[in-house]
N, CA, C and O atoms as a GROMACS GRO file, in nm:
protein
  496
    1MET      N    1  -7.679  -3.370  -0.638
    1MET     CA    2  -7.647  -3.408  -0.462
    1MET      C    3  -7.491  -3.396  -0.429
    1MET      O    4  -7.474  -3.406  -0.307
    2ALA      N    5  -7.396  -3.381  -0.486
    2ALA     CA    6  -7.283  -3.335  -0.461
    2ALA      C    7  -7.273  -3.202  -0.405
    2ALA      O    8  -7.176  -3.179  -0.334
    3ASP      N    9  -7.361  -3.107  -0.427
    3ASP     CA   10  -7.385  -2.983  -0.390
    3ASP      C   11  -7.393  -2.948  -0.226
    3ASP      O   12  -7.325  -2.856  -0.182
    4LYS      N   13  -7.443  -2.994  -0.175
    4LYS     CA   14  -7.436  -3.004  -0.006
    4LYS      C   15  -7.356  -3.028   0.025
    4LYS      O   16  -7.281  -3.101  -0.040
    5ALA      N   17  -7.319  -2.967   0.165
    5ALA     CA   18  -7.204  -2.949   0.232
    5ALA      C   19  -7.172  -3.109   0.320
    5ALA      O   20  -7.244  -3.177   0.394
    6VAL      N   21  -7.053  -3.123   0.279
    6VAL     CA   22  -7.010  -3.268   0.361
    6VAL      C   23  -6.860  -3.231   0.463
    6VAL      O   24  -6.752  -3.187   0.424
    7THR      N   25  -6.897  -3.263   0.589
    7THR     CA   26  -6.805  -3.227   0.678
    7THR      C   27  -6.733  -3.367   0.711
    7THR      O   28  -6.809  -3.457   0.749
    8ILE      N   29  -6.574  -3.403   0.699
    8ILE     CA   30  -6.533  -3.530   0.750
    8ILE      C   31  -6.412  -3.494   0.864
    8ILE      O   32  -6.321  -3.414   0.849
    9ARG      N   33  -6.435  -3.566   0.965
    9ARG     CA   34  -6.352  -3.550   1.070
    9ARG      C   35  -6.279  -3.684   1.098
    9ARG      O   36  -6.337  -3.787   1.063
   10THR      N   37  -6.169  -3.694   1.154
   10THR     CA   38  -6.075  -3.809   1.166
   10THR      C   39  -6.062  -3.804   1.323
   10THR      O   40  -6.071  -3.705   1.395
   11ARG      N   41  -6.034  -3.964   1.369
   11ARG     CA   42  -6.023  -3.968   1.510
   11ARG      C   43  -5.950  -4.078   1.524
   11ARG      O   44  -5.938  -4.158   1.432
   12LYS      N   45  -5.887  -4.097   1.656
   12LYS     CA   46  -5.827  -4.229   1.664
   12LYS      C   47  -5.713  -4.231   1.579
   12LYS      O   48  -5.669  -4.346   1.574
   13PHE      N   49  -5.633  -4.135   1.497
   13PHE     CA   50  -5.550  -4.117   1.410
   13PHE      C   51  -5.425  -4.193   1.470
   13PHE      O   52  -5.395  -4.171   1.588
   14MET      N   53  -5.338  -4.299   1.379
   14MET     CA   54  -5.246  -4.363   1.405
   14MET      C   55  -5.172  -4.377   1.291
   14MET      O   56  -5.214  -4.411   1.181
   15THR      N   57  -5.018  -4.340   1.333
   15THR     CA   58  -4.928  -4.377   1.201
   15THR      C   59  -4.878  -4.522   1.259
   15THR      O   60  -4.821  -4.540   1.366
   16ASN      N   61  -4.911  -4.613   1.172
   16ASN     CA   62  -4.848  -4.763   1.160
   16ASN      C   63  -4.728  -4.774   1.084
   16ASN      O   64  -4.732  -4.770   0.961
   17ARG      N   65  -4.624  -4.787   1.147
   17ARG     CA   66  -4.470  -4.783   1.069
   17ARG      C   67  -4.457  -4.952   1.022
   17ARG      O   68  -4.386  -4.998   0.932
   18LEU      N   69  -4.510  -4.993   1.074
   18LEU     CA   70  -4.498  -5.173   1.031
   18LEU      C   71  -4.549  -5.171   0.918
   18LEU      O   72  -4.474  -5.195   0.823
   19LEU      N   73  -4.652  -5.150   0.900
   19LEU     CA   74  -4.729  -5.154   0.786
   19LEU      C   75  -4.732  -5.027   0.673
   19LEU      O   76  -4.801  -5.020   0.571
   20SER      N   77  -4.648  -4.946   0.717
   20SER     CA   78  -4.641  -4.803   0.649
   20SER      C   79  -4.754  -4.721   0.569
   20SER      O   80  -4.757  -4.666   0.458
   21ARG      N   81  -4.850  -4.739   0.678
   21ARG     CA   82  -4.967  -4.641   0.636
   21ARG      C   83  -5.005  -4.557   0.776
   21ARG      O   84  -4.941  -4.563   0.882
   22LYS      N   85  -5.129  -4.474   0.749
   22LYS     CA   86  -5.183  -4.405   0.846
   22LYS      C   87  -5.351  -4.475   0.875
   22LYS      O   88  -5.422  -4.511   0.781
   23GLN      N   89  -5.380  -4.482   0.976
   23GLN     CA   90  -5.515  -4.565   0.999
   23GLN      C   91  -5.591  -4.507   1.100
   23GLN      O   92  -5.545  -4.502   1.214
   24PHE      N   93  -5.706  -4.460   1.072
   24PHE     CA   94  -5.805  -4.362   1.160
   24PHE      C   95  -5.932  -4.417   1.105
   24PHE      O   96  -5.955  -4.485   1.005
   25ILE      N   97  -6.015  -4.365   1.206
   25ILE     CA   98  -6.187  -4.348   1.197
   25ILE      C   99  -6.237  -4.238   1.151
   25ILE      O  100  -6.227  -4.132   1.214
   26ILE      N  101  -6.303  -4.248   1.020
   26ILE     CA  102  -6.390  -4.123   0.966
   26ILE      C  103  -6.524  -4.104   1.024
   26ILE      O  104  -6.604  -4.198   1.024
   27ASP      N  105  -6.558  -3.970   1.083
   27ASP     CA  106  -6.666  -3.950   1.066
   27ASP      C  107  -6.746  -3.852   0.968
   27ASP      O  108  -6.723  -3.731   0.977
   28VAL      N  109  -6.826  -3.895   0.887
   28VAL     CA  110  -6.880  -3.813   0.811
   28VAL      C  111  -7.026  -3.722   0.834
   28VAL      O  112  -7.122  -3.781   0.883
   29LEU      N  113  -7.036  -3.613   0.807
   29LEU     CA  114  -7.177  -3.575   0.836
   29LEU      C  115  -7.201  -3.501   0.701
   29LEU      O  116  -7.134  -3.436   0.622
   30HIS      N  117  -7.355  -3.552   0.715
   30HIS     CA  118  -7.392  -3.544   0.571
   30HIS      C  119  -7.527  -3.496   0.535
   30HIS      O  120  -7.589  -3.548   0.442
   31PRO      N  121  -7.585  -3.380   0.620
   31PRO     CA  122  -7.700  -3.350   0.623
   31PRO      C  123  -7.789  -3.335   0.521
   31PRO      O  124  -7.740  -3.258   0.438
   32GLY      N  125  -7.902  -3.373   0.486
   32GLY     CA  126  -7.999  -3.351   0.374
   32GLY      C  127  -7.924  -3.448   0.269
   32GLY      O  128  -7.947  -3.429   0.150
   33ARG      N  129  -7.848  -3.536   0.300
   33ARG     CA  130  -7.769  -3.625   0.165
   33ARG      C  131  -7.787  -3.785   0.240
   33ARG      O  132  -7.760  -3.801   0.359
   34PRO      N  133  -7.832  -3.889   0.157
   34PRO     CA  134  -7.848  -4.020   0.207
   34PRO      C  135  -7.706  -4.067   0.241
   34PRO      O  136  -7.688  -4.121   0.350
   35ASN      N  137  -7.607  -4.051   0.160
   35ASN     CA  138  -7.468  -4.054   0.181
   35ASN      C  139  -7.357  -4.005   0.105
   35ASN      O  140  -7.385  -3.929   0.013
   36VAL      N  141  -7.231  -4.036   0.125
   36VAL     CA  142  -7.130  -3.997   0.032
   36VAL      C  143  -7.054  -4.132  -0.022
   36VAL      O  144  -7.055  -4.246   0.024
   37SER      N  145  -6.982  -4.072  -0.143
   37SER     CA  146  -6.952  -4.194  -0.246
   37SER      C  147  -6.799  -4.178  -0.152
   37SER      O  148  -6.738  -4.086  -0.099
   38LYS      N  149  -6.783  -4.321  -0.168
   38LYS     CA  150  -6.626  -4.354  -0.132
   38LYS      C  151  -6.524  -4.267  -0.232
   38LYS      O  152  -6.407  -4.239  -0.206
   39ALA      N  153  -6.593  -4.234  -0.347
   39ALA     CA  154  -6.488  -4.154  -0.433
   39ALA      C  155  -6.464  -4.030  -0.402
   39ALA      O  156  -6.351  -3.981  -0.408
   40GLU      N  157  -6.564  -3.973  -0.366
   40GLU     CA  158  -6.581  -3.837  -0.283
   40GLU      C  159  -6.487  -3.810  -0.177
   40GLU      O  160  -6.434  -3.700  -0.158
   41LEU      N  161  -6.466  -3.923  -0.102
   41LEU     CA  162  -6.450  -3.922   0.036
   41LEU      C  163  -6.289  -3.943   0.008
   41LEU      O  164  -6.206  -3.881   0.075
   42LYS      N  165  -6.252  -4.034  -0.092
   42LYS     CA  166  -6.113  -4.036  -0.137
   42LYS      C  167  -6.055  -3.911  -0.178
   42LYS      O  168  -5.939  -3.881  -0.150
   43GLU      N  169  -6.126  -3.846  -0.238
   43GLU     CA  170  -6.131  -3.703  -0.296
   43GLU      C  171  -6.060  -3.587  -0.207
   43GLU      O  172  -5.963  -3.513  -0.226
   44LYS      N  173  -6.159  -3.605  -0.094
   44LYS     CA  174  -6.170  -3.504  -0.007
   44LYS      C  175  -6.024  -3.559   0.136
   44LYS      O  176  -5.979  -3.473   0.212
   45LEU      N  177  -5.987  -3.675   0.141
   45LEU     CA  178  -5.906  -3.712   0.220
   45LEU      C  179  -5.790  -3.695   0.146
   45LEU      O  180  -5.700  -3.636   0.206
   46ALA      N  181  -5.764  -3.735   0.019
   46ALA     CA  182  -5.610  -3.676  -0.054
   46ALA      C  183  -5.608  -3.530  -0.046
   46ALA      O  184  -5.495  -3.483  -0.045
   47ARG      N  185  -5.699  -3.451  -0.040
   47ARG     CA  186  -5.678  -3.315  -0.001
   47ARG      C  187  -5.620  -3.282   0.112
   47ARG      O  188  -5.513  -3.221   0.121
   48MET      N  189  -5.697  -3.326   0.210
   48MET     CA  190  -5.673  -3.291   0.362
   48MET      C  191  -5.540  -3.340   0.393
   48MET      O  192  -5.465  -3.262   0.452
   49TYR      N  193  -5.493  -3.469   0.361
   49TYR     CA  194  -5.355  -3.508   0.392
   49TYR      C  195  -5.262  -3.504   0.327
   49TYR      O  196  -5.151  -3.546   0.362
   50GLU      N  197  -5.297  -3.434   0.183
   50GLU     CA  198  -5.190  -3.402   0.102
   50GLU      C  199  -5.123  -3.518   0.027
   50GLU      O  200  -5.013  -3.500  -0.025
   51VAL      N  201  -5.181  -3.628   0.018
   51VAL     CA  202  -5.153  -3.733  -0.026
   51VAL      C  203  -5.103  -3.729  -0.218
   51VAL      O  204  -5.162  -3.646  -0.288
   52LYS      N  205  -5.036  -3.788  -0.261
   52LYS     CA  206  -4.978  -3.782  -0.395
   52LYS      C  207  -5.056  -3.878  -0.505
   52LYS      O  208  -5.083  -3.845  -0.620
   53ASP      N  209  -5.076  -3.971  -0.460
   53ASP     CA  210  -5.164  -4.107  -0.535
   53ASP      C  211  -5.300  -4.107  -0.434
   53ASP      O  212  -5.299  -4.107  -0.311
   54PRO      N  213  -5.408  -4.107  -0.518
   54PRO     CA  214  -5.545  -4.118  -0.414
   54PRO      C  215  -5.520  -4.262  -0.443
   54PRO      O  216  -5.571  -4.313  -0.343
   55ASN      N  217  -5.477  -4.357  -0.514
   55ASN     CA  218  -5.518  -4.486  -0.524
   55ASN      C  219  -5.465  -4.548  -0.392
   55ASN      O  220  -5.504  -4.664  -0.378
   56GLY      N  221  -5.384  -4.498  -0.288
   56GLY     CA  222  -5.323  -4.524  -0.183
   56GLY      C  223  -5.388  -4.538  -0.064
   56GLY      O  224  -5.338  -4.583   0.039
   57ILE      N  225  -5.553  -4.482  -0.086
   57ILE     CA  226  -5.628  -4.453   0.010
   57ILE      C  227  -5.739  -4.610   0.004
   57ILE      O  228  -5.755  -4.687  -0.091
   58PHE      N  229  -5.789  -4.613   0.121
   58PHE     CA  230  -5.879  -4.703   0.116
   58PHE      C  231  -5.999  -4.681   0.248
   58PHE      O  232  -5.975  -4.668   0.368
   59VAL      N  233  -6.101  -4.682   0.195
   59VAL     CA  234  -6.228  -4.671   0.304
   59VAL      C  235  -6.298  -4.778   0.305
   59VAL      O  236  -6.325  -4.853   0.211
   60PHE      N  237  -6.332  -4.786   0.426
   60PHE     CA  238  -6.423  -4.900   0.383
   60PHE      C  239  -6.522  -4.927   0.524
   60PHE      O  240  -6.518  -4.831   0.601
   61LYS      N  241  -6.594  -5.023   0.562
   61LYS     CA  242  -6.693  -5.054   0.674
   61LYS      C  243  -6.771  -4.936   0.730
   61LYS      O  244  -6.780  -4.914   0.851
   62PHE      N  245  -6.828  -4.859   0.634
   62PHE     CA  246  -6.914  -4.732   0.653
   62PHE      C  247  -7.069  -4.777   0.696
   62PHE      O  248  -7.135  -4.854   0.625
   63ARG      N  249  -7.122  -4.717   0.827
   63ARG     CA  250  -7.241  -4.722   0.869
   63ARG      C  251  -7.274  -4.597   0.875
   63ARG      O  252  -7.200  -4.509   0.919
   64THR      N  253  -7.408  -4.576   0.824
   64THR     CA  254  -7.493  -4.441   0.871
   64THR      C  255  -7.590  -4.481   0.989
   64THR      O  256  -7.663  -4.580   0.997
   65HIS      N  257  -7.574  -4.388   1.069
   65HIS     CA  258  -7.633  -4.377   1.177
   65HIS      C  259  -7.803  -4.324   1.176
   65HIS      O  260  -7.856  -4.243   1.100
   66PHE      N  261  -7.854  -4.392   1.273
   66PHE     CA  262  -7.996  -4.423   1.280
   66PHE      C  263  -8.055  -4.255   1.245
   66PHE      O  264  -8.011  -4.156   1.303
   67GLY      N  265  -8.154  -4.253   1.147
   67GLY     CA  266  -8.205  -4.109   1.142
   67GLY      C  267  -8.113  -4.024   1.026
   67GLY      O  268  -8.150  -3.910   0.995
   68GLY      N  269  -8.013  -4.074   0.973
   68GLY     CA  270  -7.949  -4.025   0.852
   68GLY      C  271  -7.848  -3.906   0.919
   68GLY      O  272  -7.857  -3.863   1.034
   69GLY      N  273  -7.762  -3.870   0.830
   69GLY     CA  274  -7.691  -3.723   0.835
   69GLY      C  275  -7.564  -3.777   0.932
   69GLY      O  276  -7.489  -3.708   1.001
   70LYS      N  277  -7.566  -3.887   0.919
   70LYS     CA  278  -7.397  -3.932   0.981
   70LYS      C  279  -7.372  -4.054   0.992
   70LYS      O  280  -7.436  -4.138   1.055
   71SER      N  281  -7.230  -4.074   0.898
   71SER     CA  282  -7.178  -4.207   0.880
   71SER      C  283  -7.047  -4.217   0.935
   71SER      O  284  -6.971  -4.121   0.948
   72THR      N  285  -7.017  -4.360   0.975
   72THR     CA  286  -6.891  -4.386   1.040
   72THR      C  287  -6.818  -4.505   0.957
   72THR      O  288  -6.880  -4.597   0.903
   73GLY      N  289  -6.678  -4.489   0.954
   73GLY     CA  290  -6.602  -4.581   0.907
   73GLY      C  291  -6.466  -4.617   0.894
   73GLY      O  292  -6.406  -4.594   0.999
   74PHE      N  293  -6.391  -4.666   0.802
   74PHE     CA  294  -6.241  -4.684   0.867
   74PHE      C  295  -6.188  -4.606   0.745
   74PHE      O  296  -6.249  -4.577   0.642
   75GLY      N  297  -6.030  -4.573   0.787
   75GLY     CA  298  -5.981  -4.524   0.648
   75GLY      C  299  -5.828  -4.539   0.660
   75GLY      O  300  -5.768  -4.507   0.762
   76LEU      N  301  -5.783  -4.578   0.575
   76LEU     CA  302  -5.610  -4.623   0.530
   76LEU      C  303  -5.524  -4.548   0.445
   76LEU      O  304  -5.533  -4.585   0.328
   77ILE      N  305  -5.442  -4.454   0.463
   77ILE     CA  306  -5.368  -4.394   0.370
   77ILE      C  307  -5.212  -4.453   0.346
   77ILE      O  308  -5.123  -4.403   0.413
   78TYR      N  309  -5.182  -4.550   0.260
   78TYR     CA  310  -5.071  -4.627   0.257
   78TYR      C  311  -4.962  -4.491   0.204
   78TYR      O  312  -4.988  -4.395   0.131
   79ASP      N  313  -4.833  -4.530   0.275
   79ASP     CA  314  -4.733  -4.455   0.190
   79ASP      C  315  -4.707  -4.452   0.058
   79ASP      O  316  -4.701  -4.346  -0.006
   80SER      N  317  -4.686  -4.585   0.002
   80SER     CA  318  -4.710  -4.598  -0.181
   80SER      C  319  -4.796  -4.707  -0.185
   80SER      O  320  -4.830  -4.785  -0.096
   81VAL      N  321  -4.832  -4.698  -0.327
   81VAL     CA  322  -4.891  -4.808  -0.389
   81VAL      C  323  -4.868  -4.947  -0.373
   81VAL      O  324  -4.954  -5.031  -0.347
   82GLU      N  325  -4.722  -4.970  -0.394
   82GLU     CA  326  -4.665  -5.060  -0.392
   82GLU      C  327  -4.702  -5.118  -0.220
   82GLU      O  328  -4.748  -5.231  -0.203
   83ASN      N  329  -4.682  -5.048  -0.132
   83ASN     CA  330  -4.704  -5.081  -0.004
   83ASN      C  331  -4.854  -5.141   0.010
   83ASN      O  332  -4.867  -5.247   0.072
   84ALA      N  333  -4.957  -5.083  -0.042
   84ALA     CA  334  -5.096  -5.108  -0.034
   84ALA      C  335  -5.100  -5.237  -0.099
   84ALA      O  336  -5.172  -5.318  -0.040
   85LYS      N  337  -5.028  -5.289  -0.235
   85LYS     CA  338  -5.072  -5.398  -0.256
   85LYS      C  339  -5.022  -5.493  -0.171
   85LYS      O  340  -5.083  -5.599  -0.156
   86LYS      N  341  -4.903  -5.467  -0.106
   86LYS     CA  342  -4.837  -5.575  -0.015
   86LYS      C  343  -4.926  -5.609   0.084
   86LYS      O  344  -4.963  -5.727   0.083
   87TYR      N  345  -4.974  -5.533   0.174
   87TYR     CA  346  -5.039  -5.543   0.272
   87TYR      C  347  -5.166  -5.553   0.267
   87TYR      O  348  -5.202  -5.648   0.337
   88GLU      N  349  -5.270  -5.490   0.206
   88GLU     CA  350  -5.386  -5.536   0.177
   88GLU      C  351  -5.460  -5.638   0.131
   88GLU      O  352  -5.415  -5.701   0.036
   89PRO      N  353  -5.580  -5.673   0.184
   89PRO     CA  354  -5.626  -5.798   0.115
   89PRO      C  355  -5.697  -5.817  -0.007
   89PRO      O  356  -5.774  -5.725  -0.037
   90LYS      N  357  -5.690  -5.907  -0.077
   90LYS     CA  358  -5.699  -5.900  -0.243
   90LYS      C  359  -5.840  -5.822  -0.265
   90LYS      O  360  -5.852  -5.734  -0.351
   91TYR      N  361  -5.934  -5.859  -0.186
   91TYR     CA  362  -6.080  -5.834  -0.210
   91TYR      C  363  -6.054  -5.694  -0.233
   91TYR      O  364  -6.089  -5.642  -0.339
   92ARG      N  365  -5.979  -5.614  -0.119
   92ARG     CA  366  -6.008  -5.462  -0.116
   92ARG      C  367  -5.939  -5.410  -0.223
   92ARG      O  368  -5.982  -5.312  -0.283
   93LEU      N  369  -5.810  -5.481  -0.261
   93LEU     CA  370  -5.777  -5.413  -0.390
   93LEU      C  371  -5.815  -5.471  -0.488
   93LEU      O  372  -5.725  -5.455  -0.570
   94ILE      N  373  -5.923  -5.552  -0.550
   94ILE     CA  374  -6.027  -5.581  -0.639
   94ILE      C  375  -6.114  -5.433  -0.614
   94ILE      O  376  -6.110  -5.345  -0.700
   95ARG      N  377  -6.179  -5.419  -0.510
   95ARG     CA  378  -6.273  -5.311  -0.495
   95ARG      C  379  -6.228  -5.199  -0.548
   95ARG      O  380  -6.294  -5.126  -0.621
   96ASN      N  381  -6.101  -5.178  -0.508
   96ASN     CA  382  -6.045  -5.067  -0.557
   96ASN      C  383  -5.984  -5.023  -0.723
   96ASN      O  384  -5.966  -4.906  -0.756
   97GLY      N  385  -5.967  -5.104  -0.784
   97GLY     CA  386  -5.926  -5.152  -0.881
   97GLY      C  387  -5.771  -5.140  -0.936
   97GLY      O  388  -5.724  -5.096  -1.041
   98LEU      N  389  -5.708  -5.205  -0.804
   98LEU     CA  390  -5.595  -5.229  -0.822
   98LEU      C  391  -5.523  -5.376  -0.842
   98LEU      O  392  -5.402  -5.399  -0.835
   99ASP      N  393  -5.621  -5.464  -0.868
   99ASP     CA  394  -5.617  -5.593  -0.904
   99ASP      C  395  -5.717  -5.644  -0.952
   99ASP      O  396  -5.830  -5.600  -0.930
  100THR      N  397  -5.693  -5.743  -1.021
  100THR     CA  398  -5.802  -5.834  -1.088
  100THR      C  399  -5.880  -5.929  -1.068
  100THR      O  400  -5.810  -6.000  -0.995
  101LYS      N  401  -5.977  -5.983  -1.081
  101LYS     CA  402  -6.050  -6.075  -0.990
  101LYS      C  403  -6.035  -6.182  -1.105
  101LYS      O  404  -6.070  -6.148  -1.218
  102ILE      N  405  -5.982  -6.316  -1.083
  102ILE     CA  406  -5.999  -6.405  -1.177
  102ILE      C  407  -6.103  -6.482  -1.163
  102ILE      O  408  -6.127  -6.539  -1.057
  103GLU      N  409  -6.192  -6.495  -1.290
  103GLU     CA  410  -6.321  -6.546  -1.320
  103GLU      C  411  -6.292  -6.719  -1.324
  103GLU      O  412  -6.223  -6.768  -1.414
  104LYS      N  413  -6.336  -6.780  -1.243
  104LYS     CA  414  -6.374  -6.931  -1.275
  104LYS      C  415  -6.514  -6.960  -1.274
  104LYS      O  416  -6.608  -6.903  -1.218
  105SER      N  417  -6.510  -7.073  -1.357
  105SER     CA  418  -6.647  -7.139  -1.354
  105SER      C  419  -6.697  -7.199  -1.246
  105SER      O  420  -6.626  -7.243  -1.156
  106ARG      N  421  -6.849  -7.206  -1.248
  106ARG     CA  422  -6.903  -7.288  -1.140
  106ARG      C  423  -6.849  -7.439  -1.152
  106ARG      O  424  -6.827  -7.512  -1.056
  107LYS      N  425  -6.834  -7.465  -1.256
  107LYS     CA  426  -6.816  -7.602  -1.261
  107LYS      C  427  -6.725  -7.647  -1.222
  107LYS      O  428  -6.725  -7.744  -1.146
  108GLN      N  429  -6.601  -7.576  -1.275
  108GLN     CA  430  -6.465  -7.573  -1.208
  108GLN      C  431  -6.425  -7.582  -1.078
  108GLN      O  432  -6.341  -7.664  -1.043
  109MET      N  433  -6.488  -7.485  -0.986
  109MET     CA  434  -6.498  -7.476  -0.825
  109MET      C  435  -6.573  -7.644  -0.781
  109MET      O  436  -6.535  -7.738  -0.712
  110LYS      N  437  -6.674  -7.618  -0.848
  110LYS     CA  438  -6.742  -7.775  -0.770
  110LYS      C  439  -6.623  -7.906  -0.797
  110LYS      O  440  -6.584  -7.986  -0.711
  111GLU      N  441  -6.593  -7.902  -0.900
  111GLU     CA  442  -6.491  -8.033  -0.934
  111GLU      C  443  -6.374  -8.018  -0.821
  111GLU      O  444  -6.321  -8.110  -0.760
  112ARG      N  445  -6.353  -7.900  -0.812
  112ARG     CA  446  -6.209  -7.869  -0.729
  112ARG      C  447  -6.251  -7.921  -0.577
  112ARG      O  448  -6.185  -7.998  -0.507
  113LYS      N  449  -6.361  -7.870  -0.550
  113LYS     CA  450  -6.426  -7.919  -0.394
  113LYS      C  451  -6.403  -8.072  -0.376
  113LYS      O  452  -6.340  -8.136  -0.292
  114ASN      N  453  -6.475  -8.106  -0.483
  114ASN     CA  454  -6.509  -8.283  -0.476
  114ASN      C  455  -6.361  -8.325  -0.463
  114ASN      O  456  -6.331  -8.408  -0.377
  115ARG      N  457  -6.259  -8.265  -0.553
  115ARG     CA  458  -6.126  -8.376  -0.558
  115ARG      C  459  -6.052  -8.340  -0.424
  115ARG      O  460  -5.981  -8.424  -0.369
  116ASP      N  461  -6.070  -8.203  -0.365
  116ASP     CA  462  -6.013  -8.187  -0.260
  116ASP      C  463  -6.090  -8.264  -0.106
  116ASP      O  464  -6.034  -8.268   0.004
  117PHE      N  465  -6.202  -8.308  -0.130
  117PHE     CA  466  -6.278  -8.423  -0.040
  117PHE      C  467  -6.167  -8.540  -0.018
  117PHE      O  468  -6.138  -8.585   0.093
  118MET      N  469  -6.103  -8.586  -0.152
  118MET     CA  470  -6.042  -8.716  -0.141
  118MET      C  471  -5.909  -8.699  -0.055
  118MET      O  472  -5.870  -8.792   0.015
  119TYR      N  473  -5.836  -8.574  -0.060
  119TYR     CA  474  -5.722  -8.558   0.007
  119TYR      C  475  -5.738  -8.551   0.165
  119TYR      O  476  -5.641  -8.570   0.238
  120PHE      N  477  -5.857  -8.524   0.212
  120PHE     CA  478  -5.880  -8.530   0.338
  120PHE      C  479  -5.938  -8.654   0.405
  120PHE      O  480  -5.986  -8.650   0.518
  121GLY      N  481  -5.932  -8.757   0.335
  121GLY     CA  482  -6.011  -8.883   0.363
  121GLY      C  483  -6.145  -8.894   0.400
  121GLY      O  484  -6.175  -8.964   0.497
  122PHE      N  485  -6.251  -8.820   0.320
  122PHE     CA  486  -6.352  -8.851   0.352
  122PHE      C  487  -6.395  -8.943   0.267
  122PHE      O  488  -6.342  -8.944   0.156
  123LEU      N  489  -6.508  -9.050   0.303
  123LEU     CA  490  -6.538  -9.154   0.206
  123LEU      C  491  -6.653  -9.123   0.155
  123LEU      O  492  -6.741  -9.084   0.232
  124ARG      N  493  -6.682  -9.134   0.001
  124ARG     CA  494  -6.821  -9.136  -0.046
  124ARG      C  495  -6.850  -9.244  -0.077
  124ARG      O  496  -6.963  -9.268  -0.119
   0.00000   0.00000   0.00000
């Protein structure tokens, strides 16, 4: 599948100095393919923008246009992985393998929920 051509275009490119990142919208043209993997996109973006560490690249919110062949999403390239860990939401860090999810048992979550009711003044 990876042998077919993929074209990546970025638009609305912006350097956000406050969050020490570059942010943009990605248009991916992939005729003859259902979609392009995020890992492949990260790899191509790292080559395009000459990024040292591809772990600092985040791509998300991709939608395939009707009829296929084109997808659009968002991309962020952080100046360093430390900045990414500082500013990115935890769920995106977990998806990209930079953080681990804490597994809680279902019973613990339910007991916690019921204990929290007491603090807010709900009567049972």
